[in-house]
C-alpha positions in Angstrom: -1.7 -16.2 8.3 1.8 -16.7 7.0 4.8 -17.2 9.2 6.5 -14.0 10.5 10.1 -13.0 10.8 11.6 -10.4 13.2 11.6 -6.9 12.0 14.5 -4.5 12.7 12.5 -1.6 13.9 15.5 0.4 15.0 17.1 0.2 11.6 13.8 1.0 9.9 13.3 4.1 12.1 16.8 5.3 11.4 16.4 4.9 7.7 13.0 6.7 7.9 14.4 9.6 9.8 17.8 9.9 8.1 17.4 8.4 4.7 15.9 9.6 1.5 12.2 9.5 0.8 11.4 5.9 0.0 8.6 6.7 -2.3 10.7 9.1 -4.4 13.5 6.5 -4.5 11.0 3.8 -5.6 9.7 6.1 -8.4 13.3 6.8 -9.4 13.9 3.0 -9.7 16.6 3.0 -7.1 17.4 -0.8 -6.7 17.6 -0.4 -2.9 14.0 0.6 -2.8 12.3 -1.8 -5.2 8.8 -2.9 -4.4 6.2 -5.0 -6.2 4.3 -2.5 -8.4 0.5 -3.0 -8.8 -0.4 0.1 -10.7 1.5 3.1 -12.1 0.7 6.0 -14.3 2.2 9.5 -14.7 0.6 10.8 -11.5 0.4 7.9 -9.0 1.8 4.5 -8.0 0.4 1.6 -6.0 2.7 -1.1 -4.6 3.0 -3.8 -2.0 4.4 -2.9 1.4 7.9 -4.2 1.5 7.5 -5.2 5.2 3.9 -6.4 5.3 2.0 -7.5 8.4 -0.9 -8.7 6.2 -0.9 -10.5 2.9 -1.8 -7.9 0.2 -0.9 -4.8 2.3 -0.7 -2.1 -0.4 0.4 1.5 -0.5 -0.8 4.2 -2.9 1.0 7.5 -3.4 1.2 10.4 -5.8 4.4 10.3 -7.8 5.1 14.0 -7.1 6.5 14.4 -3.6 3.6 16.0 -1.6 3.3 16.0 2.2 -0.2 17.0 3.1 -3.0 14.9 1.9 -5.4 17.8 1.5 -3.3 21.0 1.5 -0.9 19.9 -1.2 -3.7 18.9 -3.7 -6.3 20.7 -5.6 -9.8 19.3 -5.0 -9.7 17.7 -8.4 -6.3 16.1 -7.8 -7.3 14.8 -4.4 -10.5 13.3 -5.8 -8.7 11.7 -8.7 -6.2 10.1 -6.2 -9.1 8.9 -4.0 -10.7 7.3 -7.0 -7.5 5.3 -7.6 -7.3 4.4 -3.9 -10.9 3.1 -4.1 -10.2 1.0 -7.1 -7.0 -0.4 -5.6 -8.7 -1.1 -2.3 -11.5 -2.9 -4.1 -8.9 -5.0 -6.1 -7.2 -5.9 -2.8 -10.6 -6.9 -1.3 -11.4 -9.1 -4.3 -7.9 -10.7 -4.5 -7.4 -11.4 -0.8 -9.7 -13.1 1.7 -10.8 -10.2 3.8 -13.1 -9.4 6.7 -12.4 -5.7 6.3 -10.2 -3.3 4.4 -8.4 -0.8 6.6 -7.5 2.5 4.9 -5.0 4.9 6.6 -2.8 7.8 5.7 0.3 7.6 7.9 3.7 9.2 8.1 4.8 12.5 9.5 7.0 15.5 8.8 9.8 13.7 10.7 9.8 10.6 8.5 7.9 9.1 5.6 6.6 12.6 4.8 5.7 11.7 1.2 1.9 11.4 1.5 0.6 7.8 1.0 -2.3 5.7 1.9 -2.1 2.2 3.4 -4.6 -0.4 2.2 -4.5 -3.2 4.8 -6.7 -6.3 4.2 -7.7 -7.8 7.5 -8.2 -11.6 7.0 -11.2 -13.4 8.5 -10.8 -15.0 11.9 -8.3 -12.5 13.5 -9.4 -12.2 17.2 -10.9 -8.8 17.9 -8.1 -7.7 20.3 -5.6 -8.4 17.6 -7.4 -6.3 14.9 -7.2 -2.7 13.9 -3.9 -1.1 14.8 -2.6 -4.2 16.6 -2.5 -6.2 13.3 -0.4 -3.4 11.7 2.4 -3.4 14.3 5.7 -4.3 12.7 7.3 -4.6 16.1 5.6 -8.0 16.4 7.3 -9.1 13.2 6.5 -9.0 9.5 5.3 -11.7 7.1 8.0 -14.0 5.9 7.0 -14.0 2.2 9.4 -14.9 -0.6 9.9 -12.6 -3.6 7.9 -15.2 -5.6 5.0 -15.1 -3.1 5.0 -11.3 -3.1 5.1 -11.3 -7.0 2.1 -13.7 -7.0 0.1 -11.4 -4.6 0.9 -8.4 -6.7 -0.2 -10.2 -9.8 -3.5 -11.2 -8.2 -4.3 -7.7 -7.1 -3.2 -6.3 -10.5 -5.5 -8.7 -12.3 -8.4 -7.7 -10.1 -7.6 -4.0 -10.7 -7.7 -4.7 -14.5 -11.1 -6.4 -14.1 -12.4 -3.4 -12.1 -11.2 -0.9 -14.7 -12.9 -2.9 -17.5 -16.1 -3.0 -15.5 -16.0 0.8 -15.1 -15.3 1.3 -18.8 -18.2 -1.1 -19.7 -20.6 0.7 -17.3 -19.6 4.1 -18.8 -20.9 3.0 -22.1 -24.5 2.6 -21.0 
């Protein structure tokens, strides 16, 4: 794993509770909320977590501000978004060395209410007591990755996503 740096949890919580929706700000291209985009279309966006605890930690969200991951979507919209989440998670799995992919929907009405899914690639060799939710704890620090390293990770995942999309198109022709 990469080196970590301390994470200002108090500042993060304050911004989460009192600041604007970070996903809406990212979509609006607010420079204070820039992230490394992996995928974007008119309905959804996938991007690297700005404060990752794992290399390749990715978020997927609808572009429209919605807060309930079933109640705010029609069945067709939900399934379309889940298809994207599947493809992005598979791209993360292929691009990163993983033992398992964790998939979570986190946030609350108090903060980070814009529904989004976390795709967290657990690398091989993490001791069992440090896996699952423990490996996601920002309180223990976040990875100290440069912008160039983050851009390279995003490019690897994006490349795998393009391969997956070509594979799906090819298999649809049979």
